[in-house]
C-alpha positions in Angstrom: -0.1 0.0 -0.1 2.6 2.4 0.7 5.0 1.6 -2.3 1.1 2.5 -4.4 0.8 5.4 -2.4 4.9 6.5 -3.6 4.3 6.0 -7.3 1.3 8.0 -7.1 3.2 10.6 -5.5 6.1 10.2 -8.1 3.4 10.2 -11.4 1.5 13.5 -9.6 5.0 15.1 -9.1 6.2 14.3 -12.7 2.6 16.1 -14.1 3.2 19.4 -11.8 6.9 19.1 -13.7 5.1 18.4 -16.7 2.4 21.1 -17.1 4.9 23.7 -15.7 7.3 23.1 -18.5 4.5 23.2 -21.0 3.2 26.5 -19.5 6.2 28.0 -19.5 6.9 27.2 -23.4 3.6 28.6 -23.8 4.1 31.8 -22.5 7.8 32.2 -24.4 5.8 32.0 -27.2 3.4 34.0 -27.2 6.5 36.9 -26.3 7.5 35.7 -29.1 4.7 36.2 -31.1 3.5 39.9 -29.6 7.0 41.0 -30.1 6.8 39.8 -33.8 3.5 41.2 -34.7 3.3 44.3 -32.3 2.4 47.2 -34.6 4.9 49.8 -35.2 3.5 53.1 -35.5 6.9 55.4 -35.9 10.4 54.6 -34.9 12.1 56.6 -31.9 15.4 56.6 -30.1 15.1 57.9 -26.4 18.4 59.4 -25.4 19.6 60.8 -22.3 19.5 64.2 -21.2 23.2 65.2 -21.8 22.7 63.9 -25.9 18.8 65.3 -26.1 20.0 68.5 -28.4 22.0 66.2 -30.8 19.8 65.5 -34.2 22.6 64.2 -36.3 25.3 62.5 -36.6 28.4 63.1 -38.9 31.0 61.1 -40.2 34.1 61.0 -42.3 34.3 59.5 -45.8 38.1 59.1 -47.2 38.4 58.3 -51.3 40.7 58.7 -54.0 40.9 61.3 -56.5 39.9 58.5 -58.6 36.7 57.8 -57.6 36.1 61.1 -57.0 37.1 62.0 -60.9 34.7 59.4 -61.9 31.7 60.5 -60.0 32.2 64.4 -60.6 32.2 63.6 -64.3 29.8 61.4 -64.3 28.1 64.0 -62.9 28.4 67.0 -65.6 27.5 64.7 -68.4 24.2 64.2 -67.1 24.5 68.1 -66.2 25.3 69.0 -69.7 22.7 66.6 -71.6 22.3 67.8 -74.8 24.0 70.9 -74.5 26.6 72.0 -77.4 29.4 72.9 -75.0 30.5 70.3 -73.5 34.0 70.0 -70.6 35.3 67.5 -68.6 37.2 67.5 -65.2 40.3 65.6 -64.8 42.3 65.6 -61.1 45.6 65.1 -61.4 48.2 66.6 -59.4 45.6 70.2 -59.8 42.0 70.5 -60.5 41.9 70.2 -64.9 39.2 71.6 -66.8 39.2 70.5 -70.3 36.5 71.4 -73.1 35.6 74.1 -75.6 34.6 77.4 -76.1 32.5 79.0 -79.0 35.0 82.3 -80.3 34.8 84.3 -83.4 31.4 81.1 -84.9 34.2 78.6 -84.0 35.0 76.8 -81.3 38.5 76.5 -79.8 40.0 73.8 -77.2 40.0 74.9 -73.7 42.2 74.0 -71.0 42.4 75.4 -67.1 44.4 74.5 -64.2 42.6 75.2 -60.6 44.3 74.9 -57.0 41.3 73.5 -55.1 41.3 75.5 -51.6 39.2 73.9 -48.9 37.0 77.0 -47.1 36.1 76.6 -43.3 32.8 76.1 -44.0 33.3 73.0 -45.8 33.0 74.8 -49.6 35.4 74.8 -52.4 37.2 77.6 -54.3 38.9 76.8 -57.4 41.7 78.9 -57.9 43.0 79.2 -61.4 46.1 79.3 -62.0 46.7 78.7 -65.9 44.6 79.1 -68.8 44.4 79.0 -72.1 41.9 78.3 -75.2 43.7 77.0 -77.9 46.3 79.5 -79.7 44.2 82.6 -79.1 45.7 84.9 -76.7 42.4 86.1 -74.9 43.0 87.9 -71.6 42.4 85.2 -68.8 39.2 86.9 -67.4 37.7 87.2 -70.6 37.9 83.3 -71.0 36.1 83.3 -67.6 33.8 85.3 -68.7 33.1 83.0 -71.8 33.1 79.8 -69.4 30.9 81.4 -67.2 28.3 82.5 -70.5 28.4 78.8 -72.3 29.5 76.1 -70.0 26.5 74.9 -67.7 27.5 74.7 -64.1 25.2 73.3 -61.6 23.2 76.1 -58.9 25.7 76.0 -56.1 28.7 76.4 -58.7 29.1 79.9 -59.1 32.2 81.5 -62.0 34.2 84.5 -60.9 35.5 85.8 -63.4 37.1 89.3 -61.9 39.1 86.9 -59.2 39.6 84.3 -61.7 38.3 81.7 -59.8 35.3 79.2 -59.2 33.5 79.0 -56.2 32.4 75.8 -55.3 29.2 75.4 -52.5 29.3 72.1 -51.7 27.4 72.2 -48.8 24.4 73.7 -50.7 24.6 70.4 -53.0 20.7 69.1 -53.1 21.1 65.8 -52.6 17.5 63.6 -52.6 18.4 61.4 -49.3 18.9 64.6 -47.5 22.7 64.3 -46.3 24.6 67.2 -45.9 28.3 67.1 -47.6 31.3 69.5 -46.8 34.8 69.4 -47.9 37.3 68.4 -44.9 40.4 67.7 -46.7 41.4 67.8 -50.6 45.5 67.2 -51.5 45.5 65.5 -55.0 49.1 65.6 -54.6 48.8 62.6 -51.8 45.5 61.3 -53.2 43.7 62.3 -49.9 40.4 63.3 -50.2 38.2 63.8 -47.1 34.7 64.7 -47.1 32.2 65.5 -43.9 28.9 63.6 -44.1 26.2 64.9 -42.1 23.6 62.6 -41.3 20.0 64.1 -39.4 17.9 61.7 -37.8 14.5 62.3 -39.1 15.7 61.4 -42.7 15.7 57.6 -41.1 12.8 58.7 -39.6 14.0 58.3 -35.9 12.1 61.4 -33.6 14.9 61.8 -30.4 12.9 61.8 -26.9 14.3 62.6 -23.5 15.1 59.6 -21.5 
């Protein structure tokens, strides 16, 4: 009789353990399903008081002049479209602009060498070092006036014939992703080029909240 009672107690004990484990597994499954299918209305990043003023993150991107050269010329090609007057840029020891200009009802080859000067705000000034239009002898300022008149430029690029330079407002570039770009370093001789990329949190759909 005593053995039977002990067997019943053991059976009851195993049943309790089995159902407890079963209930625990069911609870885990319910939690996982809840996390997976719980509706998310918006992405939010909760931060502390100290970081609450930060609305973006900044990265430094390094590249080579070969990569930048390909990107710049691809942009120029798209910009020019069906324009009659074409030009391209070659990043060598300096910035070399090569193209053609209409002069006296004809066109002449254009070659301009610029020295890139990085500004404190992240923009770039291309300072003219040498310039020529075929075998013609024209004042540098006059040639740059022709460039300003006939060569299509983005809105954020300004040709300044008087100072014989081109101002490249990199920080005013209209980028679809709403990222902000600025020049960090341009050393063509050392092939050292770096750009700052600022990514606003709101662009990624992230709302900053105080903890």
